[in-house]
N, C-alpha and C positions, 0 to 999 in steps of 0.2 A: 797526467797527475792533477788532482784537485788543488785549488789555491791553498787550502788548509794544509795539505800534505807537503806542497812545495815550500810553504813558509816554515813548516816544522823542520824540514830537512836543512833549510838555511840556518835556522836557529841552532840546530844540533852541531852544525859545522862551525858556528861562530859563537859558542858560548862565552868565549873570552870577551866578546864585544857587547853582549846584551844581557840585560836583567829584566825579569818581569816587573811590571809596574802598572798601576791603573792609568788609563788614558785620560787626557783632558783635551778636548777639542770637539767642535761640532761645525756643521755647515750644510747648506742646501741650495737648490736652485731658487732664485727669487720668484715669488708668485706675483704675477702682474694683476693689479687690482683695477677694475674698470670704474670710472667715474660716470654715473648716469648723466651728469650735467654735460659731459663732452663725448661720451662713448655711446654711439647709437645701438650697440649690442645690448645695452642695459635697458633700453626702451623697446616698445613694440616695433618690429621691423616694418618698413614701409610697404604699403600695398602695391600691387603691380602698377597702379596708375600714378603713384607718388614718385617724385623725383628724389633720388638719394641725396642725403645731406652732404654738402661739399666739405671735405676735410680742411682743417686749418693748416695752411702751408705758408711758411715765411722764408723767402729766398731773396738774394740780391736783386735789386731792380723791382721786386715785388710784383712782377707780372708774369704769370704763366697761363692765365685764362684769356682767350681772345674774345673780345666783345663782338656782338652781331652774328654769332654762329647759330646755325639751325640745331635743333635737338636739345636734349637736356644738358645741364651744366655738369657733365661728368668730366673731371679734371683730366684724366688720361685721354679723353676724346677731344676736348676743346683746347688743350694745350697746343701751342705752335711747335712743340718738340715731342720727341718720343719719351714719354714718362710712364712710370708705374708708381701708383700711390697706394700705400697701405694705410688705411684709416685705422682708428682705434678698434673698430669692429673687425676689420680684417686681421689685425694683430691678435686680437683676443681669440679669434677662431682657430689660429694655429696652436694656441696654448703655450707658445714659447715663452720662457721667462726673460729672455734678453733679446735685444734688437738684432743681433747677429743671427740668431736662430730664426727669427721671423723673416728676415730678408733673404735667407737661403731658400725660401719658398717662391721668390720672385723669378721670373723667366731669366735664364742666363746667369744667375747668381749662385754661388756656392760658398759655404763656410768651411774653411780649411781646418777647423777644430780649435783654433786659439783666438777666435774673435775677429780675425782678418777675413774680410769678405772679398771673394774673387768675382769680377764681372767679366763674363764671356771668356773665361779661361785665362785672363790676364791677372798677374799677381797684384798684391795690394798696392805696390808702387804705382800702378796705373789707375788706382781708384782715388777718389777724393771724398772726404767725409766732412760735413758741415753741421753745425748746430744752430738752428734759427738763421741760417745763411751765413754764419761766421765760422772761420776755420778753428780747429782745435789742435793743441800740441799733444804729443803722444808720450805716455809714461813707459812705453815699451821700447827698449833699446833697438830692437830689430825693425822698427817701423816708425815712419813719420806720420802715418795715419793712425789715429787713435783706435785701439781695438774696440769693436762695437759690442763685445759681450759684457762690457762694464756698464752698459746702459740698460737698466731694467725697463720692460715694456710699460710699466705703470706710469712713468713720467713722460711718455711720448704720446703726443696727440696724433701725429702722422709721420710716415717715412716716405720720402719721395726719392725715386731712383730715376735719373735722367741719363739716357744712353746716347743721345746725340748732343754734341757740344753747342753751346750758345755763349756769346761773348760776355754775358754778365757773370759767368762763373770763372774762377781762376783757371789759368792755362794748363795746369797739371791735370790733364784729363785724358785718360786712355780708354778704359772700359766704360766709365760712367762716374756720375757724382751721386752721392748719397746724402740727402739733407734730412736731418731730424728736426721736427718742430715740437717744442715742449708744450705742455698743457698751459693754458693762459687763463682767461676770465671765465669762471664758472657762472652758470645761470642762476644759481641760488646757493645759500649756505648749506654745507654738508660736512659730515665727518665720516670717514670710511676706515674700517679696520679689516685687516686681512691676516691670515695665518695659513701655513702649509707645512707639509711633511712629505718626504719622498725616500725611496730606498732603491737599491739596484741589486741584481742577483749575484754579482761578483763581490761587492763590497760589504753590504749591510749584513750584520750578524755573522760575519766571517772574520778570520784573523787579520790584523793589520799591524803595521809597524809605526811607531810614533817616537818623538822625542819631547822632552818636557817644555822648554821654552820659558813662558812666563804666565802669571796668573790671569792676564787679560787676553790671552791668545784667542779664546773663543769669540771675542768681539772684534778681532782683527787689529788690535793695538798691543804694543809692548809696554810693560810696566817699568822700563828703564834697564832691565838686565842685559839688553843687547846694545847698550850704549858703548861707544868706543872707550876702552879703559884708559886710565890716566897716562901710563907710560907710553902707550901707542899714540894717544892723542898728542902728547908732546912731540913725539917723533914726526907725526904728520904735520905739525905746525912748523917744524924746522926745515932746513935746507940741506941736511946731510943725508947721504945715502946710507942704507943699513950696513953695507960692507965697510963703511968708515967708522962704525961704532965698535968699541972693544967688546970682549966676551961678556963682561958683567952687564953692560948696557943692553946687549942683545938678550941675555937671559932674563933681565928684568921685564923686558917686553914680552918674552915668551911665557913667563909665569902669569902675566896678566891675561893671556889669551885662553886660559883654561876656564871652562864653564860647564854647567850641567848639560848643555846642548851637545856635548861630545858623544853622548851615548844614544844609539838607536835601540829602542826597547820594544819588546813584544807587548802589544796592547791587548786589552780585552777585545772581544768581538766588536766590530765597528757598529756604532749606534746609527739610527736613521738620521737623515738630514732634516733641517728645520728652517723655516723662514717666517717672518712677520713684518707687518708694516702698518703705518697710519698715514692717512691723507686727509687734509682738511682744506676747505675753501669757503670763501664768502664773497658776496657781491654787494657793494655799498653804493647806493644812489646818492650822487652829489648835487643833484638839481639839474634842470634843463635836460639836455641829452648827454650828460656826463655820468659815467659810472666807473667805479674802481673795483677791480677784482684782485683778490689775494688768494694764493694757493700755496700750500706747504705740504711736504711729504717727507717721510723718513722710513727706510726699509733696511732690514738686516737679514742676510741668509748665510747659512753655514753648512757646507757639504763635505763629505768624505768620499774619495774614490781610491780604490786600490787596484793597481795594475801589476801583473807579472809580465815584465817586458823581456822578450827575447831580443838580444842585441849581439850581432856577430860582425866580424870584420874579415875581409878577404886577404889571402896571402899571395894570390897570383891572379892573372887575368882569367884563369880557368875557374875562379871563385872557390878555390880550395880555402878552407877555414884557417885563419890565423888565430882568432879568439872566438870563444863561444860562451856567452854570459846570459844568466837570467837575473834580472833586477826586480826585486819585490819593492814596489813603490807605493806609498800612501800619501796622497795629496789632500790637505785640508784647506779648502778655499772659503774665504770669508769675504762677503761683499756687503759693504755698508754705503748707503747713499742718502743724501738729503737734498731737497730742492725748495727754494723760496722764490716765488715769482709774483710780480706785481704787474697788472695790466690795467691801463687807463684808456677808455674809449670816450671821446668827446666829439660829437658830430661825426664827420668822416675821418677823423684822425684816430690812430691807434698807436699806443706806446706800450712797449714790453720791456721790463727789467727782470732778467732771469739770473738767479744765483744758484750754482750747482756745485755740490761736493760729492765726489765718488771715491771710495777707498776700496781697493781690491787687493786682498792679501792671500798669499799662498804659503802655507807651511808644509814643507816637503821632507819626508824621511825615506831613505833608500837603503836597502840591504841586499847586496848582490853576491852571487857566487858563480865562478866560471873557470874555464880552462884556457891557458895560453898554450895552444897546441904546438906552436913553433918551438917554445922553450921547454915544454913538458911540465910546466908549473900549474898549480891550482891557486886561485886567488879568491879572497873574500873582501868585498868592498862595502863601505858604508859612507853615507853622506847625509848631511842635514842642511836645510836652507830655510830662510825666512825672507820672502820677497814682498815688499810693500810697494804698491802702485797707488797713487792718488792724483785726482784731478780737481783743481779749484778753478771755477769759471764764473766770471761776472760779465754780463753783456747787456747792452741797451740797443733796442731797435725802435725807431720811430717811423711810422708810415703815415704820411700826411697827404690829404687831398685838398687842393685848392681849385675846384672846378676841373678844368682839363689838365691842370698841372699836378703831378704827383712828386713828392719829395720823400726819399727814404734816407734815413740816417742810421748808420750801424757802427758800433764801436764796442770794444771789450778788451778784457785782460784775462788771460788764462795761464795757469802754471801747473805743470805736472812734475811729480817726483817719483823716483824709484830708488828704494834703498834695499840693500841685501847685505846685512851684517852677519858676520860669523858663518860664512859658507864653509863648513868643515868637510874634508874628504880624507878617508883613511883606506889604506890597502894593506892587507896581510897576505903573505905568500907562503905556500907550501911547496917545497921543491920536488917532493915525491922521489927523492934520491936516496937509495938505500945506504949510501956512504956518508950521508949527512946526518949527524946526530939528532938534528931537529927536522929531518926530512919528512916526517909524518905529522908535523905541527904547523899551524898558521902563525907566522911570526912577522914582526915589523921592527927591524933594527934601526930604522930611521936613517939609513945611509943611501937609499935610492939605487943601490947596486943592482937589485933584481926587480926594480919597479916599486919597491916599498915606498909608500907615500903617506905623509901626514901633513896636511896643508889647511890653511884657513885664509879666507878672502873677505874683503870689505868692498862693496860697490855702492856708488852713489851717482844718481843722475837727476839733474834739474833742468827743465826746459820751460822757458817763458815765452809768451807770445802776446804782442800788442797788435790790435787790429782797428782800423778806422776806414770808413767808406761813406760815400754819398752817391745817390742815384737820382737823376732828374728825368722824369718822363712827361711827355706832352702829347695829348691826344689832339692832333690837328683836325681830324674829322673821323667819320666812321671808317675812312680808308687808310689812315696812317697813324701809327703810334711811334714816337721817336724817343729813345732813351740814351742818356749819357751817364757815365759813371767813372768814379775814381776809387781805388782801393789801395791801402798801404798795410803791409804786414811786416813785422820785425820779430824774428824767432831766434833765440839763442839757447844753446844747450851746453851744459858743463857735465862731462862724464869722467868719473874717477873709478879706477879699479886697482886695488892693492892686494896682492896675493903673497903669502909667506909660507915657506916650507920649513918644517922643523928638521934640522940637519945635524947628523953626528958623523964621526969618522969610523973607520973599520974596527976600532977597538971597542965599539959598543957591544956589550955581551948579547949574544943571540938569545939567551934564555930570558933576558929582560924584555925582549921583543914579543914575548908571549902575552904580556899584560894588555888588558883592555885599554882603550884610548885615554880615559881620564887618569888612569894610574900610570900609563906609559909616559904621559907628559906631566907627571907630578913634579912639584918643586924639587924634591930630593933627587929625582933622576936627572932633571935638567942640570942641576948643579954637579952631581957626582960624575956624570959622564959628558960634561961639557957640551950639552946640546945647544946649538945656536940656531939662528934664523937666516934664511936666504930669501930675498925678495925676487920673485920671478918677473914682476911687472916693473922692475927698476928702469927699464929702457923707455917705456911709454906709460907712465902711471895716470896721466890726466890729459884730457883734450877739451878744447873749446871749439864749439861749432856755431856758426851764425848764418842766417839767411834773411836778406832784406829784399823786399819786392815792392816796386812802385808800378802800378798798373792803371791804365785808362782804357775805356772802351766806348764804342758807339754802336747802337743797334736799332733797327727799325722793324716793325711788324706792319706789313702792308696787306690790305684786303682789296685789291683792284677789281675784283669781280666776285659775285655771290658764290661762296663756297671755296674761293681761292685765297690762301694765306701764304705770304712770303715773309720769312724771318731771316734777316740778313744782319751781319754784324762783324766787327773786327775788334780785336783786343791787342793792346801793346803792353808788353811786360818787360821791365828792366830789372834784373835780379843779380845780386852779388851773394855768392855762397862760399863760405870758407870753413875749413877744419884745420886746426893748428894744435900741435902738442904744447902743453903748458910746461914751462920750465920751473920745476919745483926744487931741483937739486943744483948746487953750485957748479958741479962739474958734469952736468947731464949731457949725454951724447945722443946722437941720432935725432936731432930736432928737425930733420928735413922731411918728416912725414906730413907734408902740408898740401892742402888742396885750396886753390883759389880759382873759382869759376865766376866769370863776369860775362853774362850773355844778355842780349835783348832780342825779342821776337815780335813779329807781327803775326797774329793768329786769326785768320779769317774763318767765318763759319756761316753756313746758310742752310735753311730747310724750307722746302716748298710742300705745302699740303693742299690737296684738293678734295673737297667733300661733295659726293653725289647726293641726289635726292633720296636714294633708296637705303641710306645708312652706310654706304661704302665710302671710305676715304683712303687716299693713297698719299704717301710721303716719300720724299727723296732729300737726302742731306749730304753735305760734305764739309770737312773742316780740317784744320791743322792744329795740333796740340803738342805738348811736350811732357816729359817726365824727367825730373831731376833725380840724381842719386840721393838716397836717404842718408842721413847722418851716419848711421851705424855701418852702412856699406862703405863709407869713406874713412872711418876711424881705424887706424892700424893698431888695434888693441884687442886682445882676445876677450871674447864674451861667451859664456856658457848659458845656453837657453835651458831653463829648468823643465820646460814642456817636453822637449825632444832629447834632452841630455846631450846636446850637440854643441860643439864649439865653433864660433864664427870669428873671422878676422877680416877687417875691411881693407879696401884698396884705394889709397889716396889718388890714384891715377884715373879714376872713373870720369866719364863725360856725360853730358845730358843726352837723353834720347829724344828723337823727334818723330811724330806720328802723323800720318795722313789717314783720315777716317772717311768712309763712305757707307751709306746705308739706303736701302729702298724697302718700303713697307706698305702693305695693304691691310686695312682694318675694316671690319664689318660689324656694325652694331645693330642688334635686333631687339625684340620685345623683352620686357622685364629685366632690363639691365644686363642682358646677355651680349656677348661679343666674341669675335674670333679675329685673329691676326696672323699674318705670315710676313716674315722679314728676311732679308739677306744683308750681310754686312761684310766689309773688307777693310783691313788695316795694313799699312806698311809702316814698319818701325825701323828707324835708323839708330844704330848703337844701342840696342836693347841690353839691359843689364841682366846677366844670368849668374846664378850661383853654381859653383862646382866644388866637389868634395874630394878629399884625399884621406888616407887612413894611416894612423901610426898607433901601434900597439892596440889598445881597446878604445881608441878615440877616433872620432870622425871630425875632421876640420873642414869647414865650409868657408870658401872665399868667393869673391865676386870679380867679374870682368865684363867689359863691353863686347858683345858679339857684333859682327859687322852689320848685319841687317836681318830682318825677319818679316814674314807676312803672316797674317791671320785672316781667315774668312770662315763664314758659316751661315747658318739659317736658324730662325726661331719660329716656332709655331705655338700659339697660345689661344686658349678658349676659356670662357666663363659662361656657364649655362645655368639658369634658374628655372625650375619647373614647379609651378603651383599645383598642389594636390587637393585643392578645395572641392573639385568635382568627384573625388573619391568618397567624400562624406565621412561622417563619424569623426574619429580621432584625427584623421588626415585633413579635415576641413581647414585647419589653420596652419598646415605644414607646407614646406616647400623643399625640394631637392636642390642642392647647390653642387655644381661640378666646376672646379677650377683645375685646369691641366695646362702644362707647358712643357715644351721640349726644345732643347738647344743643341744643335750640331755644330761643332767647331773643329777646324783644322788649322794647324800652324806649322811653319817651317823656318828653321834658321838657314840663312844663305851664307855659306862660307867658301870662298875661293882660296886656292893654294897660296896666292900672294897676299891675302888679307892678314893684317896684324891686329893684335890687341895689346894693351899695356897693363903690366902688373908692377907692383912696387917692391923694391929691394932697399932695405935700410942702408944709408950711406951712399946710395946711387940714385934713388928716385924712381920715376917711371921708366920701365924697361920694355921696349917693343919685343913682342914674341909672336910666333906664328899662331894665328887664331885657330888653325886646325888642330893645334895641340890641346885646345880646351873645348872646342865645339865641333860637332859633327854636322856636315852639310845635310839638310833635310830633316834634322831632329826637331821635335816639337818644342815649343816654349815651355818653361817650367810652370807648373800650376794649371796647365790646360788639359781639361777632360774632353774627349771627343763627344761624349754624350752626357747631357744633363736632363733629368726628367723630374718633374714635380706634379703630383696629383693630389687634389683635395676633393673628397666626395663626402657629402654630409646631408643630413636632414635637420631642419630647424623650424621652429615655430615663428610665425610672423606676428603673433599677438603678445608673446611673452618670451622671456629668456629661456630657451631650451634648444640645445644644439648637440649633435653628435657628429664628429668629423673623423674620417679615416684619411691619413696623410701618408703618401708614399714618396720617397726621394731616392733617386739613383744618380750616381756619378761614376763614370768609367775611370779607368786607370789614368793617372797623371804623374808627370815627372816632378819630383820635389827638389832634386839637385842633379847637376851633370856629374857623371863619373869622370875622373881625370886619369891620365896615363893609360888610356885604352880600356878602363873599366866600364862596365855598363852603367847607364843612368840609374839613379835611385828612384823607385816608382812607388807611389801610393795607390791603393785600390779601395776607394770608399765604399763601392758596391751599393746594395739596396737596403734601405731602412724603412720600416713600417711603424707608424704611430697611430694611436687612437686617443682622441680628446673629446670629453663630454663636459658640457656646461649646462647648468639648470638653476632656476630660481626656486628656492624652497622656503616656505613660510613656517617659522617656529615662534610660538607665543606672540603671534601678531607682527613679527619682525621678519622682513624678507632677507634671505641669505642667498648669495651666489655660491654654488658648490661646483668645483672643477675637479674632474678625475682624469688622469693622464696615464697612458701606458706607452712607453717609448721603446724603440728598437725591438719590436715583438719577435723578429726573426733571430735575434741574438747576433747580429752582424758584428764581427770583430774588426780590429784595426790591423791593417797589413801595410807595411812599408819595407821594401826589399830591393835587392839587386838580382837579376837573372840573366844568364846568357843562353837560355833555352835548354840547357842541360843541367846546370847547377843553379841553385838559388840560395842566397843567404838572407836572413831576416835582419833588417836594420833597426826597426822599431815596431814590433808586432806584439799585440796583446789582446786578451779577451776584454770586451766592453760590457757585456751583460745587458739585461733588460731592466728598465727603470719604471717604477710605478710611483705616482704621487697623488696627493689629495690636498686641495686648497679650498679655503672657505673665506668669504668676505661679506661684509654687511655695511650698509650706509645708514646713518642717522640724520 
């Protein structure tokens, strides 16, 4: 059935819930604008004899390039570690609007769809994300690593991925570290304007569902209509539980909770997405060898996506259906970002002060209909949500050179916030019972007897991070570089979730339950039928989480012989991590959901590289690293992820994971910046944290536990080949072919013996030991791990002017997203093959050069599949059509 027909059928079934209205909202993928002052793609490409421009990379310790090496200063080649660097030119060639998408083209990396980048099949908990070498807090409850899809490519000068551990990086390193370096000092004054639009074959010009919200929603900001109302704000400020209030007080709060956001409405056909931005920079000469650079940028994008999601739950181990639903979901995503950066260069000293603000807002409307096969009921569900995520970051980096002594100073403050006010959810039930007078009608009598639901929730998360560090490096001779460093981080997170259910008794007239949500919860009905409130989060409404780390390290880079480099180091980390329920009620119970982890580690690391005269070099590395539980994984408080419509509950009994990492690699560099590499890697993980899922009614609940141990091993193959076509003559004289291809093969296994135990949390009892075999299957793969990852870029581009056409292919094989519990099969995602086409060209209009970018994404129309299967039966957990996306972007510089 087409999306239009499916929506029409849902609306016919739920006319009591919806009214036609004109839609208000817009959104699109951010269009990355290239700055010719720092983006090589905007200038003529280098000739075969020219050395490529070295990307701007800022990391702790400030040293990734080894001096005295043979050959060109290619960062990936001359680094003493295994690194992949995406320059501004590389990022622009992919055409991706955000860094998460661009990084998914790197060998061994994959984007799981919500901005969390997986390295070598390891979940985001095993990845580390830095900005200019400094850590970032996350606005995402499910992750301590900031989602990388909130970083538009236009503000990033380079992205470095380091897959072997070195002691100058934090010890939470499993798959790799991702370091983003922002744009700094421009070469000259410029102003750049950009604009873009896009559409997709499922959403654009097709029916969608919306809810009103506020007048400023298109900009990603609320006009105050979603502020906590007065009576509820007073209740939040007090110390009484809702059950302690009398009926009148509860009804006063209930009346305050009614707003226009109750109604999910059929919208006009979805309009195209849009984006726009402005970037400006200048370079001020201050005399002598001192210059000051200033760069500022602001970008806004607004996009709509509609999904018809098939969501089913199992009734038995045979995967017979318990429920079968189709949810018509429209997401309006608005991304706004600004950056103000100052760079000062004086002699050999460089100072960078970067201020970044990113606001990522999701406005979600859901209208669903399905069958509860077990009870024989039909249900109509609607929900609305407004999810604000924002990051404020101010950081200072000073890189000073005093002859053979280098001093790096780094410090910063960052704060992330996530607010989700007025998360409404309603459920109307039709019994289909001939003996029921209302058996052929969808009703909600507010008594929860048949699953009837009317709820509203308010969530708030604030995370703050202070960071400071100093690194001292001394070049004793051409043979030895010694670095010492100290780093301090202090992270605290306050997480609050308050959910209320509108509750009546059995005397509530069934006929009144026919009313649509805003009338059903009208003041007159609340008073006449004694509708009260019940707080489902009364047990654990608020949590405080903290993580303080003191770290010191020493490392040396030795070159004892020509072509031989030895990078050795050790890091010591002392960390205290705590998660504690906050007592906000006088008689609050179950305050024992506490985590206190105090651990210290010595983390050695070493890499040996030998470069032959013929362009071949080999590497071998080994290290020990750790992975701490994420705050959300520890907090015993339910959280519903709007992306997957899945509920998560943490486990305060989780422990740190410890990793042993080994890798061997051969790299071959040949003419015209071409290269090929082959690598093998092995990891052993003690106490890996794995999610597992259970099902109740139409809900999937995901929890977490430590598996006993796991191993991961695999191989990577990568090549980049450039072929000049000047000998073809004519139009081809200034063209070159570019082929970038990589393949990663990964295998992983959980190791579970019958005697192994894991710990789960029970309120009032604490951590309870349970047989690990009840949660994990021996030999099963780690969650998030695909056996096969393939990325191919094949393009033709001009070496004298901006003109590129690139075909991009990406493939990821099936991967487990969550363990099945109670003998159920694992939940599996099948990303499959996607094919994209990106074209960029410079066009002169009225004497002004413009960059025009055209993109066609997901040309094969690959859909999203997430399911459970036992080989005979299969149920769809989160499957939907994705559609093809087409976009046009234009930018120009003055």
